[in-house]
N, C-alpha and C positions, 0 to 999 in steps of 0.2 A: 100779653107777654108770657112766654113759656119757654122752658128749657128745650133746646134743639128746634125752636120754631124757625131757624134759618136753614134747616136741611131741605134740600130740594134743588131741582135743576131750573135754570133760567137762561135767557138769551140776552146778550148785550146788543148795543146799537151796531156793532161790527158783524153781527150774525154768528158769533161764537157761542157755544153752549158751555155754561159754567155751573159748578156746584156752589150753592149758597144764595138763597133768594134775597138776602140782605147784604150780599158781598162776602168776602172772605179775607182772612189775614193769616200770616205765618210768622214764626219767630226765627230771625237770623241771629244766632248767638255766635259771637266772635271773641276769641282769646288771642292776645299777642304774647308770644313767648319772650324770653329774656333778651333776644336780639331783635325783637320787633316783628317777627314773622306772624301774620294773622292766620289763625286756624278757624274754620267755620264748621259748625255742627250741621251735618247733612243727613237727610233721610232717604233711604231707597224704598220706593213705593212697591207694594205687593203687586204681583202680576195681574190680579183681577181688578185692581182699582183703575180709575181714570188715568191714562198715561202710565200704566203699570210698568215696572222695571226701570223707570227713570229716577234720577236723583233730584231732590228738591228740599224744601224746608218743612218741618213739622208745622201743620196748620190746617185750616179748613173753614167751614161756613161759620159766620158770626151770627149769634142770636140777635133778635131785635133790640134787646136792652144793652148790648155790649158795644164798646168802642173797639178800635183795632187792637189796642194793647191788651185789653181784657180778653178778647177772643183768642189772640195769639198765645197768651200765657196759659189759658185753659187748654187749648189744643196741645201745647207742648207738654203739659202735665198728663194729658190723656194718651198721647202717642209716644212720649219719650221718657216718662217717669221723672220729669224735671220739676223741681219746686220753684218757688219765686225768689229764693235767696241766692246770693253769690253773683248776681249780675245786675247791671244798671241799664235801663232803657236810654238810648241815645237819640232816637228819632224814628220817624215812620216815612217810608217811601211809598208813594201812591202810584199804582198802575191802573189808570182809569180807562175803561173800555167803552164808556158811555152807557149809563144806566146800570153798570156793574163795575166793581173795582176790587182789586186785590191789594191789600196794604201789608207791606213788609216791615215788621217791627225789628229794628236793629238794636241789639243790646250787647254791651261789653261784659265778658265774664272774667272773674279773677283767676280762674283756673279751668282746666279741661274737665268740666263736670262729667260725672258718670252719666251715661245715657244708654238706654236699650229699648227696643220695641216694646211698647206696653199693650198693644193690641194687634189685630191682624192686618191693619192698614199699611204696615211697613215690615220689611224683612231685615233691615239693618239701619243702625245709627252710627255714624262715624265722623270724627273730627278730621277734616281735610285741610292741609296747608293750602294757602291761597292759589299757588300755581297749579295745583292738581284739580281744582274745582272745574275749570273749563275742559279738562280732559275726560270728564265723566259724560255719560249720556244724560243730559239734563232735561228736566220737565220743561216743555216749550215756554210756558209762562215765565218761569224762573230764568231760563236762558235769555229771554228777551230783555229782562230787567237787569240781569247781572252786570252788564257793561256799565250801567249807570250806578248801581248800588255799591260796587266794590270801591268806588272812589270816596265813599262816605263812611268807611269802616273805622277810620281813626277816631279815637276819643277826642273830644274838643272841650277846652276849658276857657272861660272868659274871666279875667281877673280885673276887678274894679278898684281903681284908686279913688275911694269914696270921698276923701277930703277934697281932691282935685275936681271931681265931678260935681260935688255940692257947690263948690265955689263958682264953677262955670254955670251952674243952674241959676244962681243968683236970686234965690227966693228972697222976698222982703224979710229982713231981719234975721236971715239965716246965721249970721255971725254971732248973734246973741244966744242962739239955741242950736249949736252944732249937732248935739245929740238928736234933737227933734228933726232937724233937716236931714240928717243921715238916715234916721229911721224911716222917714217918709220916702226917701229915695229907694231904700231897700224894698219897701212894700210895693212901690210902683214897679220896680224891676221884676219882682216876683210875679206880678200879674201880667207881665209883658209876654206876647207871643212873638218870638224872634223868627225872622225869615232866613231860609237857607237856600242856596242855589240848586240843591238836588232834592232835599227832603221836604215833604209837605208839612211835617211837624218836626221841630228841632228842640232837643232838650240838652243843651250843653251843660256841663258842670259850671256853676257860677261861684266864684270865690270873691268875697267883698272884704277888703282890708280897711279897717277903721283905726283911727288913732286919736290921741289927745282927748278932748272933751267928749268925743263920740265913741270912745273905747267900750262903753257899756251898752252899745246898741244891741237890742234883743235879737235872738235867733228868728229868722224868717223862713218859712217853708220853701224849700227849693234853692236856698242860698246858704253857702258855708261862710259864716262870718268869722274873720280872723282879726283879733285885737292885737295890734302891734304893741309890744312892750317898750320899744324904743322908736326908731325911725320908721315911718310908714313905708318909705321907699325900700329900706332894707328888708322889711317884712314881705313886700311884693316880690323883690328879687329872690327871696328864699322860697316863696311859693312857686315861682317859675323854675328855680333850680331843682326842686323836688319832682317836677313833672317828668313823665317817661319820655325818652328820646323820640318816640314815634308819635307822641301826643301833640296836637295843634293847640297852641296857647296864644290867646289874644289879650293884651293888656290895654285897658282903656284909661288913658291919662294924657294930659297935655304937657307934662313935665319932660322937657327935652333930655335932661341928664338921665332920668329914669328910663326913657325910651331907649337911649343908647345902651344902658346897662342890660336891659332885658333882651334887646336885639342881639347882643353878643352871646346870649344863651339860647338863641334860636326862636324867640317869641316874636309874634307880630304885634303891631300896635295900632291903635285908633284913638282919635281925640274924643273928648267928652261929647262933642256935637253928634258923633255917630250914634251914641246911645240916647242922648236927649231928644234927637229928632224922632226916634222911635216911640218915646214916651209921649210926644205931642205937647 
């Protein structure tokens, strides 16, 4: 294992020549403005580079010890002077060529972060509104993936009605230890790898609303735990109401009245069986 041990040319099963002996990854940073228009941070490649003069993402070869996210963030720091703060990774899109793959790491940014070329590999960094991306002369690899990726730019949140899901799980004796049952559920969900129709890796924001005897459920990495001060249903509706208009929100509950309330706010719903089937 060594720094930059991924540098080098390789050939995929399709006969294409690619940079990155261990594959490559790039950071697709997206920011939604106040009306929901997505802006994507794009890089114009230097004329001397592979596919020079085209627009794509800051990215490059992954080292042997890096996963897609670590490689993309490192490359973004090296090429666009971007740090790791101010944005959240939403998922990874896999473009598999057979024996070689490019992984696009999609992350939502709170603002239009300052970015500028940090080395000679690019001549410009620019935030482009979504409609203008396809108007540019795009890197061929990015152009081929863009039609699939752009449908996965919206941030996504899953809201868990923990009391309802715990009841549906029906663990032996759960009603005598609601706190313990809720805590076990949260830890199981934290270790779950959710499937997505487009993304190979999906990291939705997960909000778990706890109430009653489970209100003191501990924080779990990867899950935002919200303790309801009153009605759990009201707390869930409040979470949905605070979501951005362009954000996709899925509420997991079997409560019909709650489903109707959150649907009026634009949220989607799924029953506890949707989640419990994934937990096995």
